[in-house]
Every structure is written in structure tokens, then in C-alpha cells.
C-alpha positions as CSV (number, residue, x, y, z in Angstrom):
1,M,137.6,45.2,110.5
2,T,140.7,43.5,109.1
3,A,143.6,45.1,107.3
4,I,142.3,44.0,103.9
5,D,139.0,45.7,104.7
6,H,140.8,48.9,105.3
7,V,142.6,48.6,102.0
8,R,139.4,47.9,100.2
9,E,137.8,51.0,101.9
10,V,140.7,53.2,100.8
11,L,140.5,51.9,97.2
12,H,136.8,52.6,97.2
13,I,137.4,56.1,98.4
14,V,140.1,56.7,95.8
15,A,137.9,55.4,93.0
16,G,135.1,57.6,94.2
17,L,137.4,60.6,94.2
18,L,138.4,59.8,90.6
19,M,134.8,59.7,89.4
20,W,134.4,63.5,88.8
21,P,137.9,64.1,87.2
22,V,137.3,61.1,84.8
23,M,133.8,62.3,83.8
24,V,134.9,65.9,83.4
25,G,138.0,64.7,81.4
26,L,135.8,62.6,79.2
27,L,133.4,65.5,78.5
28,G,136.3,67.9,77.9
29,L,138.0,65.5,75.5
30,A,134.7,65.0,73.7
31,A,134.3,68.7,73.3
32,A,137.9,69.0,72.0
33,I,137.3,66.3,69.5
34,L,134.2,68.0,68.2
35,V,136.2,71.2,67.7
36,T,138.9,69.3,66.0
37,L,136.4,67.6,63.8
38,G,135.0,71.0,62.7
39,A,138.5,72.3,61.9
40,Y,139.3,69.1,60.0
41,L,136.1,69.3,57.9
42,R,137.0,73.0,57.1
43,E,140.5,72.0,56.1
44,A,139.2,69.1,54.0
45,F,136.9,71.4,52.2
46,D,139.7,73.9,51.6
47,R,142.0,71.2,50.3
48,W,139.2,69.9,48.0
49,R,139.0,73.5,46.6
50,G,142.8,73.5,46.1
51,R,143.7,75.7,49.1
52,R,146.3,74.6,51.5
53,R,146.7,77.5,53.9
54,E,149.4,75.9,56.2
55,L,151.5,74.8,53.3
56,D,151.2,78.2,51.5
57,A,152.3,79.9,54.7
58,A,155.2,77.6,55.2
59,L,156.2,78.0,51.5
60,G,156.1,81.8,52.0
61,R,158.4,81.6,55.0
62,L,160.8,79.4,53.0
63,E,160.8,81.9,50.1
64,T,161.5,84.7,52.5
65,L,164.3,82.8,54.1
66,A,165.9,82.0,50.8
67,T,165.9,85.6,49.6
68,S,166.9,87.2,52.9
69,P,170.5,88.4,53.1
70,A,171.2,86.7,56.5
71,S,174.6,85.4,57.3
72,G,175.4,81.7,57.3
73,A,175.0,78.9,54.9
74,L,171.7,79.0,53.0
75,D,171.4,75.2,52.9
76,L,171.7,75.0,56.7
77,R,169.2,77.7,57.3
78,I,166.7,76.1,54.9
79,E,167.3,72.7,56.5
80,K,166.5,74.2,59.9
81,A,163.4,75.9,58.6
82,L,162.2,72.6,57.0
83,Q,162.7,70.8,60.3
84,D,160.8,73.5,62.1
85,E,157.9,73.4,59.7
86,E,157.7,69.6,59.7
87,R,157.7,69.7,63.6
88,K,154.7,72.1,63.5
89,F,152.8,69.8,61.1
90,W,153.4,66.7,63.2
91,K,152.6,68.3,66.5
92,A,148.8,68.4,65.8
93,L,149.0,64.7,64.9
94,A,150.7,63.9,68.2
95,Q,147.8,65.4,70.0
96,L,145.3,63.4,68.0
97,R,147.2,60.2,68.7
98,L,147.0,61.0,72.4
99,A,143.3,61.3,72.1
100,V,143.1,57.9,70.4
101,R,144.7,56.4,73.5
102,V,143.3,58.5,76.3
103,G,139.6,58.4,75.1
104,P,139.2,54.6,75.7
105,A,141.2,54.7,78.9
106,L,138.9,57.4,80.3
107,G,135.9,55.6,79.0
108,L,137.0,52.4,80.7
109,M,137.6,54.2,84.0
110,G,134.2,55.9,83.5
111,T,132.7,52.5,83.1
112,L,134.2,50.6,86.0
113,I,133.8,53.3,88.7
114,P,130.0,53.6,88.3
115,M,129.7,49.8,88.0
116,A,131.1,49.5,91.5
117,Y,128.4,51.8,92.7
118,A,125.8,49.8,90.6
119,L,126.9,46.6,92.3
120,G,126.6,48.2,95.7
121,G,123.0,49.3,94.8
122,L,122.2,45.8,93.6
123,S,123.4,44.3,96.9
124,E,121.2,46.8,98.8
125,G,118.2,46.2,96.5
126,N,118.3,49.8,95.3
127,L,117.3,49.3,91.7
128,P,117.2,53.0,90.7
129,A,120.8,53.4,91.8
130,L,121.7,50.3,89.9
131,A,120.0,51.6,86.7
132,S,121.4,55.1,87.0
133,N,125.0,53.9,87.5
134,M,124.8,51.4,84.7
135,V,123.5,54.0,82.3
136,T,126.5,56.3,83.3
137,A,128.9,53.4,82.9
138,F,127.7,52.5,79.4
139,A,127.6,56.1,78.3
140,A,131.2,56.6,79.4
141,T,132.2,53.6,77.3
142,V,130.4,54.8,74.2
143,I,131.8,58.3,74.5
144,G,135.4,57.1,75.1
145,L,135.3,54.8,72.1
146,A,133.7,57.5,69.9
147,I,136.5,59.9,70.8
148,S,139.0,57.3,69.9
149,V,137.4,56.4,66.5
150,V,137.0,60.0,65.4
151,A,140.5,61.0,66.5
152,Y,141.9,57.9,64.7
153,L,140.1,58.7,61.5
154,I,141.2,62.4,61.6
155,A,144.8,61.4,62.4
156,A,145.0,59.0,59.5
157,S,143.7,61.5,57.0
158,R,145.9,64.3,58.4
159,E,149.0,62.1,58.3
160,A,148.6,61.8,54.5
161,W,148.2,65.5,54.3
162,V,151.3,66.1,56.4
163,R,153.4,63.7,54.3
164,S,152.2,65.5,51.1
165,D,152.9,68.9,52.5
166,T,156.4,68.0,53.8
167,Q,157.2,66.5,50.4
168,A,156.1,69.7,48.7
169,L,158.2,71.8,51.1
170,S,161.3,69.6,50.6
171,F,160.9,69.8,46.8
172,R,160.6,73.7,46.9
173,A,163.6,73.9,49.3
174,E,165.6,71.9,46.8
175,E,164.5,74.2,44.0
176,L,165.5,77.3,46.0
177,L,168.9,75.8,46.8
178,R,169.6,75.0,43.2
179,A,168.5,78.5,42.1
180,A,170.8,80.1,44.8
181,S,173.8,78.0,43.6
182,G,173.1,79.0,40.0
183,A,172.2,75.5,38.8
184,D,169.2,75.1,36.5
185,P,166.4,73.7,38.6
186,S,165.0,71.8,35.6
187,S,168.3,70.1,34.7
188,S,167.8,67.3,37.2
189,V,164.3,66.7,35.8
190,Q,165.6,66.5,32.2
191,A,168.4,64.2,33.1
192,S,166.2,61.6,34.6
């Protein structure tokens, strides 16, 4: 056995060891996307009915901050609160964007590893092993791509919601700052 044969054998062993983590990761990610899809559909229904729970909660925290007698400049406290709220909104999107990238990668790994075993079965004339591994390979591809597509569609829709919610928060923060300084909040609207 030559050195390259040893390297090939090590690579084959490593790929075999990765089979279970890849498949479990793919199934776990698929389950997480199904849960995310359910939460998304619920939030879409709520928004269609005019309820925006996360925005309402953030607005409530902003109102409380503006009326609290805490020390420090109100504009700085409100700016920090706005940044914190915006960070919370974007965090969920970052997780979805990760699923958009990781789903196909796991799907590809879940395709190539069983294909190596399928080719081994083919070389030995073991057609049931060939068929079984090919079915696993194609299923992994389909699941990985489905995860990516669903995550992308949810992320695109939620991105529009986040932009709308952060705009509403910024507008309300500006109103609160004008009210605290004694300026008429409607004066800037009338001037333009």
C-alpha cells in the first residue's frame, strides 16, 4: 500500500465519520426551519390583523424610558435604546441568513458522502447498497435546498418588517425627544 492509498483511506474514514453529524444537522436544521415557518406564519397573520407585538413592546419600552426620571441626557438614552431594539430585530434575520447558507452546504455534504458509498457498492456489484445510498444522497440535496429556499423567503419578508418597525421606532423616538424639549412635534410636519 502506497502513501497515497493511506491518505485516501484516512479521507474515506473522515468522510464516513462526518456522515452522521451531517445527517443529524440537516434534520435538526429542517426541524428548526419548520418551527420558524410556523412562527413566521403566525406573525404574518398578526400583522395582517394590525397587531405588531414586537414593535408594540419596543414602543412601550421607549415610552417608559422617555418618562423615567433617570440621570443622563435623554437623547443619548433613547439612542442607545433604539440601537438595542434594532439589534434584537436584526438578530433573528442573521440566524435565517445563516440557514440560507448552511442548508445547501449540509445538503451537498449529505449528497457526496453517500455517493462515495454508492460508487463502492456499484464497484462490488451490490445494487441494493447503490440504490439505498443514492436515495439518501438525493434526499439530502432536496432537504438542504428546501431549507435554503424557505429560510430565504422568510428572511426577505422579515427584512421588510424590520425596516418598517425600526422606522416606526425612530419616528416615535423623535416625537418623544421633541416633546421632552418642549417643541411642538407637529411643527416639523407643518413646515414641510
